[in-house]
Each structure stands twice: as structure tokens, then as C-alpha cells.
PABA-443079 format. One record per residue (C-alpha): residue in three letters; y, z, x. Coordinates in Angstrom, 3 decimals. Layout:
residues N
<pt residu="ALA" Y="Y" Z="Z" X="X"/>
...
***
This chain:
residues 64
<pt residu="MET" Y="104.821" Z="86.054" X="83.307"/>
<pt residu="SER" Y="102.929" Z="88.965" X="84.819"/>
<pt residu="SER" Y="104.568" Z="92.330" X="85.375"/>
<pt residu="PHE" Y="105.292" Z="94.010" X="88.715"/>
<pt residu="THR" Y="102.247" Z="95.940" X="89.930"/>
<pt residu="GLY" Y="103.344" Z="97.173" X="93.342"/>
<pt residu="LEU" Y="104.777" Z="96.125" X="96.654"/>
<pt residu="SER" Y="102.649" Z="95.292" X="99.687"/>
<pt residu="VAL" Y="104.573" Z="96.016" X="102.891"/>
<pt residu="ILE" Y="103.413" Z="94.316" X="106.099"/>
<pt residu="ILE" Y="104.639" Z="95.805" X="109.385"/>
<pt residu="PRO" Y="103.713" Z="93.884" X="112.562"/>
<pt residu="THR" Y="103.795" Z="96.031" X="115.714"/>
<pt residu="VAL" Y="102.968" Z="95.879" X="119.389"/>
<pt residu="ASP" Y="103.949" Z="99.216" X="120.909"/>
<pt residu="GLU" Y="107.025" Z="100.378" X="118.987"/>
<pt residu="THR" Y="105.628" Z="103.783" X="118.021"/>
<pt residu="LYS" Y="108.935" Z="105.528" X="117.334"/>
<pt residu="ALA" Y="110.302" Z="102.572" X="115.348"/>
<pt residu="LEU" Y="107.071" Z="102.320" X="113.357"/>
<pt residu="MET" Y="107.162" Z="105.996" X="112.392"/>
<pt residu="GLU" Y="110.829" Z="105.716" X="111.386"/>
<pt residu="THR" Y="110.208" Z="102.531" X="109.383"/>
<pt residu="VAL" Y="107.361" Z="104.082" X="107.381"/>
<pt residu="LYS" Y="109.453" Z="107.214" X="106.826"/>
<pt residu="ILE" Y="112.342" Z="105.150" X="105.448"/>
<pt residu="ILE" Y="110.117" Z="103.004" X="103.229"/>
<pt residu="THR" Y="108.421" Z="106.029" X="101.700"/>
<pt residu="ALA" Y="111.766" Z="107.794" X="101.229"/>
<pt residu="ILE" Y="113.546" Z="104.988" X="99.384"/>
<pt residu="CYS" Y="110.657" Z="103.576" X="97.338"/>
<pt residu="ALA" Y="108.957" Z="105.370" X="94.488"/>
<pt residu="PRO" Y="105.285" Z="106.029" X="95.359"/>
<pt residu="GLU" Y="104.121" Z="104.072" X="92.309"/>
<pt residu="ASP" Y="106.076" Z="101.025" X="93.541"/>
<pt residu="ILE" Y="104.212" Z="100.812" X="96.864"/>
<pt residu="LYS" Y="100.779" Z="99.266" X="96.503"/>
<pt residu="GLU" Y="99.999" Z="99.355" X="100.213"/>
<pt residu="ILE" Y="101.514" Z="99.456" X="103.673"/>
<pt residu="LEU" Y="99.678" Z="97.227" X="106.117"/>
<pt residu="ILE" Y="100.280" Z="97.859" X="109.804"/>
<pt residu="ILE" Y="99.251" Z="94.932" X="111.960"/>
<pt residu="TYR" Y="99.032" Z="95.771" X="115.662"/>
<pt residu="SER" Y="98.306" Z="93.876" X="118.839"/>
<pt residu="LYS" Y="95.154" Z="94.234" X="120.890"/>
<pt residu="ALA" Y="97.544" Z="95.203" X="123.682"/>
<pt residu="ALA" Y="98.789" Z="98.269" X="121.757"/>
<pt residu="SER" Y="98.588" Z="101.504" X="123.722"/>
<pt residu="SER" Y="96.239" Z="104.308" X="122.758"/>
<pt residu="GLU" Y="99.322" Z="106.375" X="121.830"/>
<pt residu="HIS" Y="100.399" Z="103.679" X="119.390"/>
<pt residu="ARG" Y="96.919" Z="103.433" X="117.866"/>
<pt residu="GLU" Y="96.819" Z="107.231" X="117.476"/>
<pt residu="ALA" Y="100.175" Z="107.156" X="115.666"/>
<pt residu="ILE" Y="98.825" Z="104.506" X="113.292"/>
<pt residu="ALA" Y="95.755" Z="106.654" X="112.632"/>
<pt residu="LYS" Y="98.004" Z="109.647" X="111.834"/>
<pt residu="LEU" Y="100.031" Z="107.547" X="109.384"/>
<pt residu="GLU" Y="96.822" Z="106.327" X="107.757"/>
<pt residu="LYS" Y="95.585" Z="109.885" X="107.313"/>
<pt residu="LYS" Y="98.957" Z="111.112" X="106.014"/>
<pt residu="TYR" Y="99.303" Z="108.384" X="103.393"/>
<pt residu="GLU" Y="95.702" Z="107.712" X="102.420"/>
<pt residu="GLU" Y="95.059" Z="107.753" X="98.718"/>
***
């Protein structure tokens, strides 16, 4: 049996900017950084520019 190497978190979104920010905040607060392999944010083509900008800010904040 292989050992745990990290959690991949997938967050689908459309335009829930506030909820997305809160969700990422909670995940990073309760999980040890070494336990999170990646957080994947999947967003709709219909996402607003505000939502896309928020995703870009999260990417920059948590990039390795």
C-alpha cells in the first residue's frame, strides 16, 4: 500500500467569488500545508471578470 502524498482539492465555481475566497481560506486554515498537494479551481466560461480576477489573486497568493 502506498503512503499518503497530499490532497488534491477540486472547487467548481461559476460566479461565487465570496464563497470561493471563504472556502480556500477555510481549507488552508484547517489543513497542514504539507497535506495539500494542490487546489484546483474550475470555473465556467460565463464567470465574470471579477471572479476571474479573484481566482488570479488566489493563484498568486498560494503559488509555490
